[in-house]
C-alpha positions in Angstrom: 0.0 0.0 0.0 1.3 3.5 -0.9 1.8 5.9 2.0 2.7 9.5 2.4 5.2 10.7 5.0 3.6 13.2 7.4 4.9 16.7 6.8 6.0 17.0 10.4 7.2 13.6 11.6 7.4 10.0 10.5 3.6 9.3 10.9 2.4 7.4 7.8 -1.0 8.3 6.2 -2.5 5.4 4.3 -4.7 5.5 1.2 -7.4 3.8 3.2 -7.4 6.7 5.7 -7.6 9.2 3.0 -10.5 7.4 1.3 -12.3 7.2 4.6 -12.2 10.9 5.4 -12.1 12.3 1.9 -15.2 14.5 1.4 -16.4 17.6 -0.3 -16.3 20.8 1.6 -15.4 24.5 1.9 -11.8 25.7 1.9 -12.6 28.2 4.6 -11.0 31.3 3.2 -13.9 32.9 5.2 -16.6 31.9 7.7 -19.3 32.0 6.9 -18.3 30.9 3.4 -19.1 33.2 0.4 -22.0 31.0 -0.7 -23.8 32.0 2.5 -23.5 35.8 1.8 -27.0 37.4 1.4 -28.3 39.7 -1.3 -30.2 41.8 1.2 -27.0 43.7 1.9 -26.1 47.2 0.6 -23.2 49.7 0.4 -24.7 51.3 3.6 -23.8 48.1 5.5 -20.2 48.4 4.1 -20.0 52.0 5.1 -21.4 51.2 8.6 -18.6 48.6 9.1 -16.0 51.2 8.0 -17.5 53.8 10.4 -17.3 51.3 13.3 -13.7 50.7 12.4 -12.9 54.4 12.8 -14.3 54.3 16.4 -11.6 51.7 17.5 -8.8 53.0 19.5 -6.3 51.0 17.5 -7.9 49.8 14.3 -6.1 46.9 12.6 -4.0 47.6 9.4 -5.6 47.3 6.0 -5.0 44.6 3.5 -5.9 45.1 -0.1 -7.1 42.8 -2.9 -7.6 44.1 -6.5 -9.3 41.8 -9.0 -8.1 42.3 -12.6 -10.3 40.0 -14.7 -8.8 40.1 -18.2 -7.0 37.3 -19.9 -5.7 37.2 -23.5 -6.5 33.5 -23.9 -8.8 30.9 -22.3 -7.4 28.2 -20.0 -10.0 25.4 -20.1 -9.5 24.4 -16.5 -10.0 27.8 -15.0 -12.8 28.6 -12.6 -11.8 32.2 -11.9 -14.0 35.2 -12.7 -12.4 36.2 -15.9 -12.9 38.0 -19.2 -11.2 36.7 -22.4 -10.3 39.6 -24.7 -7.5 40.9 -27.0 -8.9 44.5 -26.6 -6.3 46.3 -24.5 -8.7 49.4 -24.2 -10.9 47.4 -21.9 -8.3 47.3 -19.2 -7.6 51.1 -19.4 -11.2 51.9 -18.7 -11.3 49.2 -16.0 -8.4 50.8 -14.1 -10.2 54.1 -14.2 -13.3 52.3 -12.7 -11.2 50.8 -9.9 -9.6 54.2 -9.2 -13.1 55.7 -9.0 -14.1 52.9 -6.5 -11.1 54.1 -4.4 -12.3 57.7 -4.6 -15.8 56.6 -3.4 -14.3 54.7 -0.5 -11.9 57.4 0.6 -14.3 59.4 2.9 -15.0 56.2 4.9 -11.5 54.8 5.3 -10.5 56.8 8.4 -7.3 58.4 9.3 -5.5 55.1 10.2 -4.6 53.7 6.8 -1.5 51.7 7.5 -1.5 48.8 5.0 0.5 45.7 5.3 -0.5 43.7 2.2 -1.6 44.2 -1.4 -2.4 41.4 -3.8 -3.3 41.8 -7.5 -5.2 38.7 -8.7 -7.2 37.8 -11.8 -7.6 37.0 -14.5 -4.1 38.0 -15.6 -2.9 41.2 -13.8 0.0 41.5 -16.3 -2.6 41.9 -19.0 -2.5 45.5 -18.0 0.0 47.8 -19.8 2.8 49.4 -17.8 1.2 52.8 -17.7 -2.0 51.2 -16.4 -0.3 49.4 -13.7 1.6 52.5 -12.8 -1.6 54.5 -12.6 -3.2 51.8 -10.5 -0.4 51.7 -8.0 -0.1 55.4 -7.7 -3.8 55.6 -7.1 -3.7 53.0 -4.4 -0.7 54.8 -2.7 -2.7 58.0 -2.6 -5.3 56.4 -0.4 -3.3 53.9 1.7 0.0 54.0 3.5 2.1 50.9 3.1 4.2 49.8 6.0 8.0 49.3 5.4 7.6 45.5 5.6 4.4 45.4 3.4 3.8 42.4 1.2 3.0 43.5 -2.3 2.1 40.5 -4.5 1.0 39.9 -8.0 -0.2 36.8 -9.9 1.6 36.3 -13.2 1.0 34.1 -16.2 4.6 33.3 -17.3 3.6 33.6 -20.9 2.9 37.3 -20.5 6.1 38.6 -19.0 9.8 39.2 -19.8 12.7 40.0 -17.6 12.0 43.6 -18.3 8.4 43.3 -17.1 9.5 41.8 -13.8 12.1 44.5 -13.3 9.3 47.1 -13.9 7.1 45.3 -11.4 9.9 45.4 -8.8 10.3 49.1 -9.4 6.6 49.6 -8.8 7.2 48.0 -5.4 6.0 44.5 -5.8 8.1 42.1 -3.8 6.2 38.8 -4.1 4.9 37.0 -7.1 2.9 33.9 -8.0 3.3 32.0 -11.3 0.8 29.6 -12.7 2.6 26.5 -13.7 -0.1 23.8 -13.6 1.9 21.1 -15.5 5.0 21.0 -17.7 3.9 18.1 -19.9 3.1 19.3 -23.4 0.1 16.9 -23.9 -1.5 18.1 -20.7 -0.8 21.7 -21.7 -2.5 21.3 -25.1 -5.5 19.6 -23.4 -6.0 22.6 -21.2 -5.1 25.2 -23.8 -2.1 26.6 -21.9 1.3 25.8 -23.5 4.3 27.2 -21.6 7.6 25.4 -21.7 9.6 24.9 -18.5 12.2 27.3 -19.9 9.6 30.1 -19.7 9.0 29.5 -16.1 12.7 29.1 -15.4 13.3 32.5 -16.9 10.5 34.1 -14.9 11.7 32.7 -11.6 15.3 33.6 -12.3 14.4 37.2 -13.4 12.2 37.6 -10.3 15.1 36.7 -8.0 17.5 38.9 -10.0 15.3 42.0 -9.3 14.8 41.2 -5.7 11.4 39.5 -5.3 11.4 38.2 -1.7 9.0 35.3 -2.2 8.1 33.3 -5.3 5.0 31.1 -5.4 4.1 28.6 -8.1 0.9 26.7 -8.6 0.6 23.1 -9.7 -2.7 21.4 -10.5 -3.2 17.6 -10.3 -6.1 15.7 -11.9 -5.8 17.5 -15.3 -6.6 15.8 -18.6 -3.8 13.6 -20.0 -2.0 13.7 -16.7 -0.4 10.5 -15.3 1.7 9.7 -12.3 4.8 9.4 -14.4 4.2 12.7 -16.4 3.4 14.7 -13.2 6.4 13.3 -11.4 8.6 14.9 -14.1 6.7 18.2 -13.6 7.2 18.1 -9.9 10.9 17.3 -10.3 11.4 20.1 -12.8 9.7 22.6 -10.6 11.6 21.6 -7.5 14.8 22.1 -9.4 13.8 25.7 -9.9 13.4 26.0 -6.1 10.4 28.4 -5.7 9.8 29.5 -2.1 6.3 28.2 -2.1 4.4 25.6 -4.1 0.6 25.2 -4.1 -0.6 21.7 -5.1 -4.2 22.3 -6.2 -6.8 19.6 -6.9 -8.6 20.2 -10.2 -12.3 20.2 -9.7 -14.1 19.3 -13.0 -17.5 21.1 -12.8 -18.5 21.7 -16.5 -22.1 22.4 -15.5 -20.8 25.4 -13.6 -17.8 26.6 -15.6 -18.4 26.6 -19.4 -14.7 26.6 -20.3 -14.4 23.1 -18.7 -16.8 21.7 -21.2 -13.9 22.0 -23.7 -12.1 19.3 -21.7 -12.8 15.6 -22.7 -13.8 13.9 -19.5 -12.4 10.6 -20.9 -8.9 12.2 -20.7 -9.2 12.9 -16.9 -7.3 10.5 -14.6 -9.5 8.2 -12.5 -10.2 8.8 -8.8 -7.5 6.2 -7.9 -5.0 7.7 -10.4 -5.7 11.2 -9.0 -5.0 9.9 -5.5 -1.8 8.3 -6.6 -0.7 11.5 -8.3 -1.3 13.5 -5.2 0.5 11.0 -2.9 3.5 11.0 -5.2 3.7 14.8 -5.6 3.3 15.5 -1.9 6.0 13.0 -1.0 8.4 14.5 -3.6 7.9 18.0 -2.2 8.5 16.7 1.3 11.6 14.8 0.3 12.8 18.0 -1.5 12.8 19.9 1.8 9.5 21.7 1.5 7.4 22.0 4.7 3.7 21.3 4.7 1.8 24.5 5.6 -1.8 23.3 5.3 -4.4 22.1 2.7 -2.4 22.2 -0.5 0.4 24.6 0.4 4.1 23.8 0.8 7.0 26.2 1.6 10.7 26.2 2.1 11.7 26.0 5.8 12.8 29.7 5.9 9.8 31.1 4.1 7.6 33.4 6.0 4.6 31.1 5.7 6.5 28.3 7.4 7.8 30.6 10.1 4.3 31.8 10.7 3.2 28.2 11.1 5.9 27.5 13.6 5.1 30.6 15.7 1.3 30.1 15.4 0.7 33.4 13.6 -0.5 31.7 10.4 -3.8 33.0 9.1 -6.3 32.5 6.3 -8.3 34.9 4.2 -9.5 35.0 0.6 -6.0 34.9 -0.7 -5.4 31.6 1.2 -2.7 31.2 3.9 -1.1 34.4 4.9 1.2 35.8 7.6 -0.9 38.9 8.1 -3.6 38.2 10.7 -6.1 40.8 12.1 -6.2 42.9 9.0 -9.3 44.6 7.5 -9.5 43.4 3.9 -10.6 45.9 1.2 -11.6 44.2 -2.0 -11.5 46.3 -5.2 -12.8 45.5 -8.7 -15.4 43.2 -10.1 -16.4 40.3 -7.8 -13.8 41.2 -5.2 -14.5 40.2 -1.6 -13.5 42.1 1.5 -14.0 41.9 5.2 -14.1 44.8 7.7 -14.4 43.7 11.3 -17.2 41.1 11.3 -18.7 42.2 8.0 -18.1 40.4 4.7 -18.6 42.4 1.5 -18.6 41.3 -2.1 -18.7 43.5 -5.2 -20.9 43.0 -8.3 -19.9 39.8 -10.1 -20.5 41.0 -13.7 -18.3 43.6 -15.3 -21.3 45.3 -16.7 -22.9 45.7 -13.3 -19.7 46.8 -11.7 -19.1 49.4 -14.4 -22.7 50.7 -14.1 -22.1 51.3 -10.4 -18.9 53.2 -11.0 -20.5 55.3 -13.8 -23.3 56.2 -11.3 -20.6 56.9 -8.6 -22.1 54.3 -6.4 -20.2 51.6 -4.5 -20.5 48.2 -6.2 -21.6 46.2 -3.2 -23.5 43.2 -4.4 -24.0 41.1 -1.3 -22.4 40.4 2.1 -22.8 39.2 5.6 -22.8 40.7 9.1 -21.5 38.0 11.5 -23.2 37.4 14.8 -21.4 36.3 17.9 -21.8 32.7 17.1 -20.3 33.3 13.7 -17.3 35.0 15.2 -16.8 32.2 17.7 -17.1 29.4 15.1 -14.9 31.4 12.6 -12.3 31.7 15.3 -12.4 27.9 16.0 -12.3 27.0 12.3 -9.4 29.5 11.6 -7.4 28.0 14.6 -8.0 24.4 13.3 -7.2 25.3 9.7 -3.9 26.7 10.8 -3.1 23.6 12.9 -3.1 25.5 16.1 -4.6 24.2 19.4 -8.1 25.3 20.3 -7.5 26.3 24.0 -10.7 26.0 25.9 -9.6 28.4 28.7 -8.6 31.0 26.1 -11.9 30.7 24.2 -13.9 30.6 27.4 -12.3 33.9 28.5 -12.6 35.5 25.0 -16.2 34.7 24.5 -17.7 34.2 28.0 -18.8 30.6 27.3 -18.1 27.0 28.4 -16.5 25.5 25.3 -17.1 21.9 26.3 -20.8 22.6 26.8 -21.2 25.0 23.8 -19.7 22.6 21.4 -20.7 19.3 23.0 -22.4 18.1 19.8 -19.5 19.1 17.6 -16.9 17.5 19.9 -19.0 14.3 19.9 -19.0 14.4 16.1 -15.1 14.4 16.2 -15.1 10.9 17.7 -14.2 9.1 14.4 -11.3 11.6 13.8 -10.1 11.0 17.4 -10.3 7.2 16.9 -8.3 7.5 13.7 -5.6 9.6 15.5 -6.4 12.7 13.4 -7.4 15.0 16.3 -6.8 15.0 20.0 -9.6 16.1 22.3 -9.4 16.4 26.1 -10.9 18.7 28.8 -8.6 21.6 27.8 -7.9 21.5 24.1 -8.8 20.4 20.6 -5.6 19.8 18.6 -5.3 18.5 15.1 -2.5 16.0 15.2 0.5 15.8 12.9 -1.3 12.9 11.2 -4.5 14.9 10.9 -3.3 18.1 9.2 -4.2 16.8 5.8 -7.8 16.5 7.0 -8.3 19.9 8.6 -11.1 20.8 6.1 -13.1 17.8 7.2 -12.4 18.4 10.9 -13.3 22.1 10.6 -16.6 21.3 8.8 -17.9 19.8 12.1 -18.0 23.3 13.5 -19.8 24.9 10.5 -23.5 25.3 11.5 -24.4 26.5 8.0 -23.6 23.0 6.5 -26.8 21.9 8.2 -28.6 24.2 5.8 -29.1 23.7 2.1 -26.9 25.6 -0.4 -26.5 25.7 -4.1 -22.7 25.7 -3.8 -20.6 22.9 -5.2 -17.5 22.2 -3.0 -14.3 20.5 -4.0 -13.1 17.3 -2.5 -10.3 17.1 0.0 -8.1 15.0 -2.4 
């Protein structure tokens, strides 16, 4: 039987164990998850949350996310909110709309505007021309004050950049980048309509290092069409040789009924469930053997990377960008479909570009839906965040923080953990709930036991653990 060495010690995780606890569920980049946001939510709710923030003696720093939806070509696997176009003029007017959104938000942001994080996602952010990126960054810097150690990250399609582009991005202040690799095998690349030789990624990583990027992330996807354990092993070995600081090993979710582009993938070309499991086991083991540390879910990082250091000192956090080192920030989402969180209020912008542009043309914030957390949401979100980051849930600390009796409040949930306890995936006593080294691969399933919304119907389709 194949096994995978535990990311922390020598515990072995069997295929049978994975099959037993593999289930579909949220990734918990928020709680409640975005599918639970309500439409009966307006820009006034957003403004109220920002006003409450200004009343705090020491408001947390800001974190920013800007969604840039344009791509020059269609990747068949992609489930992002994107717009395929060759028309560069569309991005110019879009940047103007985002800058207008900033102008509309400005009166509500307060005096404390220290900002520790910025992330440009997409789409393909490097679809924008240099003058558009410059205008966007200058506009952001007019409204927010970045700390000296701020993390400024940008997602990059390696096919869209040169060494000169990366030098320009560094001059703009970006110090972290994320490259979409997916798979180096040509037959897989053709099947997903994304051909990019390994030399292209090698150049992008080398150029990023040369101009001073502090952390380089790369994304891999397993379960793609034409993929095999042998072909993907060569992809992993090739990427490991380039030594990016972080590697995300994502599971491809084939949902053609939801994402039209995926209908262009021949389902007969997809690896079977058993093959997918074998590919994952192989890839994870290769990354561990190569010296990468397991951060959580599908993320791996080199030992000295900030994510791993945050894991070790228990400052690891999760938000809509995934695992992050910046906890306790108020997230401002800008652009179409962007999601933010201010205090206990979640906010999402209009999901269609037409609706977003209409709001900006009318000088109205583009709030589409959101959610105001109650005390139970805050408590459960805290427990889930703690579990997802593999930290102990300390009953005494939670009792003091929320004025409850944890053992009594979560009696049903703790009882539901019994199968995980018996399998050695989580330890529960009168003082703590602790995901074990063996259980870290299963934190989504463990966390789901504390999600009261899963007891209610939803139209959302969740991905599987493996």
